[in-house]
Structures are given as structure tokens and as C-alpha cells.
Residue frames as a rotation matrix with the C-alpha (Angstrom) as fourth column:
MET 1
-0.120 -0.220 0.968 96.31
-0.988 0.126 -0.094 103.28
-0.101 -0.967 -0.233 89.80
THR 2
-0.601 -0.164 -0.782 96.96
-0.360 0.930 0.082 99.57
0.714 0.330 -0.618 90.15
LEU 3
0.422 0.798 -0.431 94.81
-0.026 0.485 0.874 97.09
0.906 -0.357 0.226 92.04
ASP 4
-0.066 -0.540 -0.839 97.45
0.862 0.393 -0.321 96.71
0.503 -0.745 0.439 94.76
ARG 5
-0.937 -0.332 0.109 97.56
0.255 -0.862 -0.438 100.40
0.240 -0.382 0.892 95.49
ALA 6
-0.291 0.914 0.283 93.76
-0.475 -0.395 0.787 100.71
0.831 0.094 0.549 95.32
VAL 7
0.401 0.389 -0.829 93.44
0.448 0.706 0.548 98.00
0.799 -0.591 0.109 97.99
LEU 8
-0.483 -0.660 -0.575 95.93
0.846 -0.183 -0.501 99.86
0.226 -0.729 0.647 100.21
VAL 9
-0.877 0.226 0.424 94.03
-0.206 -0.974 0.094 103.13
0.434 -0.005 0.901 99.76
PHE 10
0.090 0.983 -0.162 90.71
-0.267 0.181 0.947 101.41
0.959 -0.042 0.279 100.47
ALA 11
0.193 -0.078 -0.978 92.07
0.782 0.614 0.105 99.76
0.592 -0.786 0.179 103.64
GLY 12
-0.806 -0.564 -0.178 93.49
0.566 -0.648 -0.510 103.08
0.173 -0.512 0.842 104.86
ILE 13
-0.613 0.666 0.425 90.22
-0.443 -0.735 0.513 104.89
0.655 0.126 0.745 104.26
MET 14
0.322 0.774 -0.545 88.28
0.069 0.555 0.829 102.17
0.944 -0.304 0.126 106.10
VAL 15
-0.194 -0.467 -0.862 90.62
0.917 0.226 -0.329 102.37
0.349 -0.855 0.385 109.11
LEU 16
-0.975 -0.177 0.134 90.30
0.134 -0.952 -0.276 106.16
0.177 -0.251 0.952 109.27
LEU 17
-0.273 0.953 0.131 86.52
-0.439 -0.244 0.865 105.91
0.856 0.178 0.485 108.88
SER 18
0.298 0.389 -0.872 86.29
0.502 0.713 0.490 103.37
0.812 -0.583 0.017 111.70
VAL 19
-0.608 -0.567 -0.556 88.36
0.780 -0.297 -0.551 105.61
0.147 -0.769 0.623 113.99
VAL 20
-0.881 0.340 0.330 86.12
-0.299 -0.939 0.169 108.61
0.368 0.050 0.929 113.26
LEU 21
0.066 0.964 -0.259 82.98
-0.268 0.267 0.926 106.51
0.961 0.009 0.276 113.85
THR 22
0.005 -0.142 -0.990 84.41
0.820 0.568 -0.078 105.19
0.573 -0.811 0.119 117.11
TRP 23
-0.868 -0.441 -0.228 85.19
0.493 -0.715 -0.496 108.71
0.055 -0.543 0.838 118.27
THR 24
-0.861 0.500 0.094 81.89
-0.477 -0.858 0.190 110.30
0.176 0.119 0.977 117.22
VAL 25
-0.025 0.934 -0.356 79.23
-0.635 0.261 0.727 107.56
0.772 0.244 0.586 117.30
SER 26
0.883 0.351 0.312 80.01
-0.466 0.577 0.670 104.54
0.055 -0.737 0.674 119.45
VAL 27
-0.027 -0.926 0.378 82.96
-0.896 0.190 0.400 102.71
-0.442 -0.328 -0.835 120.95
TYR 28
0.327 0.237 0.915 81.60
-0.010 0.969 -0.247 99.53
-0.945 0.072 0.319 119.35
PHE 29
0.958 -0.052 -0.281 82.91
-0.286 -0.139 -0.948 100.71
0.010 0.989 -0.148 115.98
LEU 30
0.015 -0.978 0.207 86.32
-0.929 0.063 0.366 99.55
-0.371 -0.198 -0.907 117.26
TRP 31
0.113 0.101 0.988 85.14
0.031 0.994 -0.105 96.09
-0.993 0.043 0.109 116.21
PHE 32
0.980 0.195 0.035 85.10
0.059 -0.117 -0.991 97.41
-0.189 0.974 -0.126 112.63
THR 33
0.435 -0.896 -0.086 88.78
-0.893 -0.417 -0.169 98.34
0.116 0.150 -0.982 113.03
VAL 34
-0.164 -0.449 0.879 89.52
-0.578 0.766 0.283 94.86
-0.799 -0.461 -0.385 114.41
PHE 35
0.606 0.480 0.634 87.74
0.226 0.661 -0.716 93.27
-0.762 0.578 0.292 111.44
ILE 36
0.921 -0.305 -0.243 89.80
-0.364 -0.447 -0.817 95.33
0.141 0.841 -0.522 108.99
GLY 37
0.074 -0.960 0.270 93.05
-0.988 -0.035 0.149 94.38
-0.133 -0.277 -0.951 110.72
LEU 38
-0.057 -0.036 0.998 92.19
-0.248 0.968 0.021 90.67
-0.967 -0.246 -0.064 110.80
ASN 39
0.874 0.408 0.265 91.20
0.170 0.255 -0.952 90.78
-0.456 0.877 0.153 107.13
LEU 40
0.657 -0.707 -0.263 94.56
-0.721 -0.486 -0.494 92.37
0.222 0.514 -0.829 106.24
ILE 41
-0.188 -0.741 0.645 96.43
-0.844 0.458 0.280 89.71
-0.503 -0.492 -0.711 108.21
GLN 42
0.199 0.310 0.929 94.55
0.072 0.941 -0.330 86.79
-0.977 0.132 0.165 106.65
SER 43
0.985 0.163 -0.063 94.97
-0.044 -0.119 -0.992 88.21
-0.169 0.979 -0.110 103.15
ALA 44
0.292 -0.951 -0.102 98.73
-0.956 -0.292 -0.015 88.45
-0.015 0.102 -0.995 103.73
PHE 45
-0.429 -0.472 0.770 98.89
-0.562 0.807 0.181 84.73
-0.707 -0.355 -0.611 104.54
THR 46
-0.013 0.539 0.842 96.27
0.348 0.792 -0.501 83.34
-0.937 0.287 -0.198 102.15
GLY 47
-0.942 -0.329 0.070 96.34
0.194 -0.361 0.912 85.77
-0.275 0.873 0.404 99.23
PHE 48
-0.262 0.929 0.260 92.53
0.881 0.121 0.457 86.01
0.393 0.349 -0.850 99.38
CYS 49
-0.862 -0.004 -0.507 91.29
0.247 -0.877 -0.413 89.60
-0.442 -0.481 0.757 99.58
PRO 50
0.007 0.961 0.278 87.60
0.896 0.117 -0.429 90.39
-0.445 0.252 -0.860 99.08
ALA 51
0.450 0.126 -0.884 88.38
-0.042 -0.986 -0.161 94.05
-0.892 0.110 -0.438 98.37
ALA 52
-0.597 -0.742 -0.304 90.79
-0.398 -0.055 0.916 93.02
-0.696 0.668 -0.262 95.60
ILE 53
-0.637 0.449 0.627 88.10
0.691 0.692 0.207 90.88
-0.341 0.565 -0.751 93.98
VAL 54
0.442 0.870 -0.220 85.60
0.701 -0.488 -0.521 93.75
-0.560 0.076 -0.825 93.98
LEU 55
0.316 -0.383 -0.868 88.12
-0.339 -0.900 0.274 96.35
-0.886 0.208 -0.414 92.81
GLY 56
-0.759 -0.592 0.272 89.35
-0.011 0.430 0.903 93.97
-0.651 0.682 -0.333 90.10
LYS 57
-0.237 0.777 0.582 85.82
0.929 0.357 -0.099 93.69
-0.285 0.518 -0.807 88.75
LEU 58
0.655 0.449 -0.608 85.68
0.332 -0.894 -0.302 97.50
-0.679 -0.004 -0.735 88.69
GLY 59
0.932 -0.213 0.292 88.54
0.268 -0.137 -0.954 97.53
0.243 0.967 -0.071 86.20
PHE 60
0.608 -0.786 0.111 91.71
-0.712 -0.478 0.515 98.13
-0.352 -0.392 -0.850 88.21
ARG 61
0.614 -0.470 -0.634 94.71
-0.309 0.596 -0.741 96.48
0.727 0.651 0.220 86.58
THR 62
0.911 -0.314 -0.268 96.97
0.404 0.545 0.735 94.24
-0.085 -0.777 0.623 88.62
GLY 63
0.489 -0.798 0.352 100.40
-0.280 -0.525 -0.804 95.43
0.826 0.295 -0.480 89.60
CYS 64
0.123 -0.547 -0.828 103.12
0.846 0.494 -0.201 95.25
0.519 -0.676 0.524 92.20
ALA 65
0.897 0.371 0.241 102.69
0.206 -0.833 0.514 97.87
0.391 -0.412 -0.823 94.92
PHE 66
0.817 -0.575 0.040 106.12
-0.232 -0.265 0.936 97.40
-0.527 -0.774 -0.350 96.50
GLU 67
0.707 -0.593 0.386 108.47
0.695 0.478 -0.538 96.90
0.134 0.648 0.750 93.58
ALA 68
0.083 -0.785 -0.614 111.91
0.570 -0.468 0.675 98.47
-0.817 -0.406 0.409 93.87
LYS 69
0.906 0.250 0.342 112.43
0.423 -0.510 -0.749 101.54
-0.013 0.823 -0.567 91.71
């Protein structure tokens, strides 16, 4: 799995986790969902993604998630 795809999987898992926590624990976990969305938007414009830095240090190789096949 490439770094790009790992970041997408991680973001998806975090969104699903925040929805479950909002539903089962507290409505304030919606702020977690907002944080994830804002982080995805800023990383699209700036290219800076904290999750990519961490996953890169864990050994994921870089790649292109949306290349035409």
C-alpha cells in the first residue's frame, strides 16, 4: 500500500470513528469530524499533511493514488 492510499484509509477510518463516537458518546465529537474535514481541505491546498508525515516515518512508500490505469 502506498502512502497516498494509507492517508485516504486513515482519513476514512477517522471520519467513521468520529461519527460512531458522536452517535454513541456525545454530540461534541462532531468537532472531531470538523477538524478532520478542515485538515483534508488545508492539505489539498498546502500539501502539508501530518498523517502523511507520520505514515511516511512508518515506512509507507510514496505513490500516486489517483493515477490513470
